C-alpha angles and dihedrals in degrees: 000000000000110000118191127197110257109173141324113275089234088061093062110056124192110282093027136112133193136187118223139167118239123175090342094308127113109237131190116209118195131183112200115175091333095312111122117207132178125205138168104275099238136093115241091231104062105342097260114164108265091200084075092056130093123269118206110173106308095339118095116192121203111237095221107053103358101248110166131218134186100232094196089066106013091235122138118254096185109038095022094198095072128090130192118232105248129205129208115262134193134180119217129168092345094310131115115226124190130191105207090186095057127067115227 
């Protein structure tokens, strides 16, 4: 695995999300109740950036057509048949690292 530093843990508070670029890939980082998850930053519907959507608890709603995802699992809420592409994450020394080449 090739983990890359994404952001400091202190830059992503609980209940927040951020879109970043790592190794040429758009990545969505989400902190829900202290759990850090990383996903490809694109809605399964038309590829709109999910980092521009609305986060309410664990549910992230795409701003374009209102598709919903549970960001603690990456599973679709509405529609339920979709799944976000997840990346491996690790936390070391107060930093968030993501491997965009390895699924979580």
